[in-house]
N, C-alpha and C positions, 0 to 999 in steps of 0.2 A: 124908426130911428132916423135922425137927420145928421149929416156931416157938418160940423161947425168950423173945422180947420184942417188943412192938409199939413202933415208933419214931415213928409219926406217920401222917398221911393227908392227901390232897387229895380233891377230888371225883372224880378220875380214877384214883388208885392209893393203895395203902396200903404202908407201909414197915415192915420187920421185921428182927429179928436171928434167924437160924436156925442149926441145927446139922445137919451131914451125918451119916450113919450111923457114919463113922469118928471123929466128934468134932470135925471141922473147923468153925469158925465162919464163917458166910456172911451176906451182906446180901441181903435179898429184897425186890423190888418186886412187888406183886400188883395186877392190874387191879381197879379198883373201879367201872369204867364200861364199858359195851359199846363195842367198837371200839378199845380201847387195844391197841396192838401194840408190843412192845418190840424188834422185830427191827432197826429202824433204830438204836436206841441201842446194841444189841449190835454191829452192823456197824461203827458209828463207833468204838466202843472198840477193837475188834480192829484196825481200819485205823490208828488212832493208835498202837496198841501195836506194829504191824509196823515202825514207824520205829526202834524201839529207843532212843528219846530220853527223853521224859518218861514216868514211870510211869503206868499206868492199872490199874484193877482187872481181875483175870482174869474173863472171862465163863465161869462154871461151867455155866450152863444158861440157855437162852432158849426159851420156849414161848409159846403164844398168850395166856396169862393171867399169866405171871410171868417175871421176870428174876432170876437168881441170880448174885451177884458175890462174888469173894473179899473177905473182911472186911479193912478198913483200920483199924489201931489208930492213932488220931490223937494228935498232940502239938502243941507250940507252934512257930510258925515262928521260925527263927533267921536271922541275917545270912548264915551259910554256906549254909543251905538255900535262901534267897532267891537268892543268887548262882548256886548250882547250877541252880536252876529257870530263871533267865534264860538260862544257856548251853544247857540242855537244850531249852528252848522254841525257841531259835534253830535247834537241830539238827532238831527236829520240823518246823519250817517248811521247812527246807532239804531235807527228805526229798521234798517236792514232791507233786504230784498229776498225773494224766493230763490234767486240764483243769479249768475252773471248773465246780463242781457236784459231784454224787456219783451213783452208780448206785442209791442207796436213797432212799426218800422222806424229806424233811426235816421235823423237828419242832422247835419251840422252846416250852418250857412245854407248853401244851395246844393250840397253834396249828400247823397244818400249814404247811410251806414247800415251794416248788417247787425241787428240786435239779437240774432239767434243765440240760443243758450250754449254754454261751454262748461266743461267739467271743473275748471279752475281758472283763476285770473290770468296766469301767464298764457294759457291757451286762448282765452278770450281776447287778450290784448294783442297777441300775435296775429290771430286769424281774423278778428273782426275789426281791429283798429289800425294795425301797422301794415300788414301785407297788402290789403286792398289799396291803400293810399300810396304805398311805395310803387305799386304797379301803375297806378294812375299818373303819378309824377313822372315815372319813366316813359309812359306812353305819350305824355304831353311834352316830352323832351326837356324836362326840368331837372332830371337827375341822370348822371352818367352811369354806365354799367358798373364802374368801380364804386361809385357812391351807393348804388343799390346793394352791392355785395357787402359793403360796410354795415348797412342797416340789417341785412340778412344775418350778419355775424352777431349783432345784438340779439336778434330774435332767437338764434340758436342757443344762447346762454340765458334766456329769460328765466327759466326755472331756478337757476343758481343765483341770480342777482336781484330778484324781485322782493326779497325780504321774507320774514316769517309769514306763513299762510294766515289769512284773515277771512272771516265770514263776509259774504257780499254786503256792501254798504249801499244805502239809498243815496245816489249821487246825482248832482245836477248835470254833470257831463260836459259842460261848456262854460265853466265858471270863471271867465275872464272879467275884469273889472267893469266892463260895459254892460254886463248882464246882472250887475248888482245895483239896484236903485236905492238911494238913500232917501227914505220918505220923511215927511215932517212929523208923522205921528206913529209910524209902525217900525221904525228902524230900517234895517236892510230888507229889501224885497227882491226876490229872485225872479228873473224873466228869461225868456228864450231858452228853455232847457233842451238838452239832449239827454234827458233823464234815462237812467238804467241802473241795474245792479252792477256795481263795479268796485273799484278799490278807492278807499277814501283819500289816499294820497294823491289821486288824480285831480280831484277838486282843489286841493291845497296847492299843488304844483301849478295849476292853471291860474289861480289867484296871483301867484308870484310872477307868472310869465310876463304880464304887461303892467305889473305894479299896482295892485289894489291900494287905495288910500288907507293909511293906518294899518298896514299889513302886520307890523310887529305886534300891535295890540290884538288884532284878530287871532294871530297864531298863539300868542301867550294864553289867551282865554280858551282857545280850542284845546290846547295841550293840558290845561288845568282840568277841563271837563273830560277829556278823553286822551290820555297820553299816547304818543305815537311810538311805534317800534323803533328800536335802535337802528341807526343808519338812515333814517328817513330823509335827512338833508342831502345825503349822497345820492339818493334815488330821485331827487327832483328832476334832473335832466331826463331820466328814463320816462317819467310820466309826462314830460313836455314833448316827447317825440311825436306823439299823435297830433296835437294841435299845430306843431310846427310843420309837419307833413301836410296837413290840411292847408296851411297858409302857402306852402310851396306850390301845391296843386292849384290854388286859386290865384296867387299873385306872383309866383315865379321867383326870380333871382333875389328879390328884396329880402327873402327869408331863408335862402339857401345856406348862407354862412352860419346863421344861428342854428339851423338844423344840424349841420355837420359838426358844429362845436358840441351840441348836445349828444350826438352820436359818439364822439370821441370821449367825452366825459363819462358816458354810460359804459363804453367798452372798458374803461379803466376800473370799473367795479369787478370785472371778471378775473 
């Protein structure tokens, strides 16, 4: 394989366009930092792809220092593609999971996540997604003791405010708009997953957090395919707490007010 173009970098990896010996174009992630392991991302892509619902890139190769994926030729989102994505996302979620969590280590951006199993979603969300990042934000000096206590108040009432119990869904886990590529020939293609068995409302809340294009079309088609439990709109801030905590841990003050607003809206559910 030869690299044909450099596409960008972070302090942990570099992004490239490559070409295989037969001329096939591929996307390449290379480790730029010791300890980067792409095995979890590859496992998540394959697991999502097994559902045969939303398109994901083919995992061409994964090694200790690089991940090679099939190239996605991007285009512009259309109403038709958005509606198809909504229906396909519902089918992905409906494919289900063996339980809450995943058998591979979790990552979101550069931060590790515990994907260990839990008996139910409130326990999983509290112990695997909220508490570790609350502690990290506190330790980095980005949340005060009072703010930590407010989030702990949310955690204490999670079983009462999380809605009717549902079976674990097969979710992307980091479904902000930047992780949805709109391809020219395949519609929506999901990339960079933090895939695990979780709550389907988590993916939907993440799509809303940073404004996916044609979100109303996506949601209408999703709800036709798989109606949501009563009160799902009110629970959107609850499911946004984790990604907002991640952003506070990574970027600090810029996301603190959004996090605290979501905390207050979530507490109003109790």
